[in-house]
C-alpha positions as CSV (number, residue, x, y, z in Angstrom):
1,M,47.3,41.4,-25.7
2,K,46.8,37.6,-26.0
3,R,43.3,36.1,-25.2
4,N,43.2,32.9,-23.1
5,Y,41.1,30.1,-24.4
6,F,38.8,30.1,-21.3
7,E,38.1,33.7,-21.4
8,V,35.4,33.1,-24.1
9,G,32.1,31.2,-23.4
10,L,30.5,30.0,-20.2
11,L,33.6,29.7,-18.0
12,G,34.5,33.4,-18.8
13,S,31.2,34.4,-16.8
14,F,32.5,32.4,-13.7
15,G,35.7,34.3,-13.7
16,V,37.9,31.3,-14.7
17,R,40.7,32.4,-16.8
18,G,43.1,29.7,-17.7
19,N,43.1,28.2,-14.3
20,Y,42.9,24.6,-14.5
21,R,42.6,24.3,-10.7
22,G,39.6,26.6,-10.6
23,L,38.0,24.6,-13.5
24,S,38.6,21.2,-11.7
25,F,37.2,22.8,-8.4
26,L,34.1,24.0,-10.1
27,L,33.4,20.7,-11.8
28,S,34.0,18.8,-8.6
29,L,31.8,21.1,-6.7
30,L,29.0,20.7,-9.3
31,L,29.3,16.9,-9.3
32,A,29.2,16.7,-5.6
33,V,26.2,19.1,-5.3
34,G,24.4,17.1,-8.0
35,F,24.8,13.7,-6.5
36,W,24.7,14.5,-2.8
37,P,20.8,14.2,-2.4
38,A,20.8,10.9,-4.3
39,Q,22.3,9.2,-1.2
40,G,19.3,9.4,1.0
41,Q,16.6,8.8,-1.6
42,V,16.3,5.1,-0.8
43,G,14.3,5.0,2.4
44,A,12.3,1.9,1.9
45,G,12.7,-1.7,1.6
46,S,10.7,-4.8,0.6
47,L,9.8,-8.1,2.5
48,S,8.8,-11.3,0.8
49,G,8.3,-15.0,1.4
50,I,6.5,-18.2,0.6
51,V,3.8,-19.7,2.9
52,E,4.0,-23.5,3.2
53,D,2.5,-26.2,5.4
54,Q,4.5,-28.6,7.5
55,T,5.0,-31.0,4.4
56,G,6.4,-28.3,2.3
57,A,3.2,-27.7,0.2
58,I,2.4,-24.2,-0.6
59,V,-0.6,-22.5,1.1
60,P,-2.3,-20.3,-1.4
61,G,-4.8,-17.6,-0.1
62,A,-3.2,-17.1,3.4
63,S,-3.8,-13.8,5.0
64,V,-0.3,-12.2,5.5
65,T,-0.1,-9.0,7.7
66,V,3.0,-7.0,8.3
67,Q,3.0,-4.4,11.2
68,N,5.5,-1.7,11.9
69,A,6.6,-2.0,15.6
70,A,7.2,1.8,16.0
71,S,4.2,3.3,14.3
72,G,1.6,0.5,14.4
73,A,1.0,0.9,10.7
74,Q,0.0,-2.5,9.1
75,R,-0.6,-3.8,5.6
76,T,-2.3,-7.1,4.7
77,S,-2.2,-9.1,1.5
78,P,-3.0,-12.6,0.5
79,S,-0.5,-15.2,-0.6
80,N,-0.9,-15.8,-4.3
81,G,-1.4,-19.2,-6.1
82,A,2.2,-20.1,-5.7
83,G,2.1,-19.2,-1.8
84,S,4.3,-16.2,-2.2
85,F,3.7,-12.7,-1.0
86,T,5.6,-9.4,-1.4
87,F,5.4,-6.1,0.5
88,S,7.3,-3.4,-1.2
89,A,8.0,0.3,-0.3
90,L,8.1,-0.6,3.6
91,P,9.9,2.2,5.6
92,S,13.0,0.9,7.5
93,G,12.3,-0.3,11.0
94,D,11.3,-3.4,12.8
95,Y,8.2,-5.4,11.8
96,T,5.9,-8.2,13.0
97,L,4.7,-10.6,10.3
98,T,1.4,-12.6,11.0
99,I,0.2,-15.4,8.8
100,K,-3.4,-16.8,9.0
101,A,-5.0,-19.6,7.0
102,P,-8.1,-21.6,7.4
103,G,-7.3,-25.0,9.0
104,F,-4.0,-24.0,10.3
105,K,-2.4,-22.3,13.4
106,Q,-1.4,-18.6,13.2
107,L,2.3,-17.9,12.5
108,V,3.8,-14.9,14.1
109,R,7.4,-13.7,13.4
110,S,8.5,-10.7,15.3
111,A,11.7,-8.5,15.4
112,I,12.1,-8.5,11.6
113,H,14.4,-5.6,11.0
114,L,14.3,-4.0,7.7
115,N,17.0,-1.4,6.6
116,A,16.5,1.2,3.8
117,G,17.1,-0.5,0.4
118,D,16.8,-4.1,1.9
119,S,15.1,-6.7,-0.2
120,L,14.5,-9.4,2.5
121,A,13.3,-12.7,1.7
122,L,12.0,-14.8,4.7
123,S,12.5,-18.4,4.7
124,D,10.8,-21.3,6.9
125,L,7.4,-19.8,6.9
126,H,5.7,-23.1,7.7
127,L,2.2,-23.4,9.1
128,D,1.1,-26.0,11.6
129,V,-2.2,-27.8,11.1
130,G,-4.5,-26.4,13.6
131,D,-7.7,-27.4,15.4
132,V,-10.4,-28.0,12.9
133,S,-13.8,-28.1,14.5
134,Q,-16.5,-29.4,12.4
135,T,-19.9,-30.8,13.5
136,V,-22.0,-33.1,11.5
137,S,-25.6,-33.5,12.5
138,V,-27.9,-36.2,11.2
139,N,-31.6,-35.9,12.1
140,T,-34.0,-38.5,10.9
141,T,-37.5,-39.6,11.8
142,V,-38.5,-43.3,11.6
143,A,-41.9,-43.7,10.2
144,G,-43.7,-46.8,11.5
145,L,-45.2,-49.5,9.3
146,P,-49.0,-49.0,9.2
147,L,-50.3,-52.3,10.6
148,D,-54.1,-51.5,10.2
149,S,-54.2,-51.3,6.5
150,G,-53.5,-53.7,3.7
151,Q,-51.7,-51.2,1.6
152,L,-48.3,-52.9,2.3
153,S,-48.9,-56.6,1.2
154,S,-46.9,-59.2,-0.6
155,T,-47.6,-62.7,-1.7
156,I,-45.2,-65.4,-0.9
157,T,-44.6,-67.6,-3.8
158,A,-43.2,-71.2,-4.0
159,E,-40.0,-70.0,-5.4
160,N,-39.5,-67.7,-2.4
161,L,-40.0,-70.6,0.0
162,D,-37.5,-72.7,-2.0
163,Q,-34.9,-69.8,-1.7
164,L,-35.5,-69.6,2.0
C-alpha cells in the first residue's frame, strides 16, 4: 500500500488525503473566516480644521465643539497655537461644529457627515469680528486752590516779566 504525502501530519487529521481541491477549499475557508471580522472594525473617523479670522490670520485658543446630531454627545477642544484642531475616533454620523473665540462672532457649521474611516479636513473656517463692548470710566475729583493761606505763593522776577 502506497502512502500519500498528505496522509501524514496536520492535514491527515482533517481527512484530506491527496485531494488538492479539499486543501484549497480548507485554506480558502480559513482565510475567509480569518479576515471577515476585519471589515467592520473601522467604525470611527476624524474631523480637523484650522480656525482663521477674515484676513486669514490664525486664531489660537478658540473653543471648538463638535456635537453628534443623533445622540447629542459633544466634545470640546481648544485650537492650538497654529489655530488647528483635531477630533479623532468620532463615530460615523452627522455633526454640528461650533467655534467660539473672544472678540469674534460664533461660527456654526451643521450637517457635516462623517463616514466610518473618514479623515475629513474642514476648510473656510473664518471667524467674523464680533461686537466688542468695553467701557472705560474715568473718575476724578478736582481740588480747589486754597485762597485763604499763603502756602502757594510765587515771586515774579524781572526776567519773568521780560518773558511775558
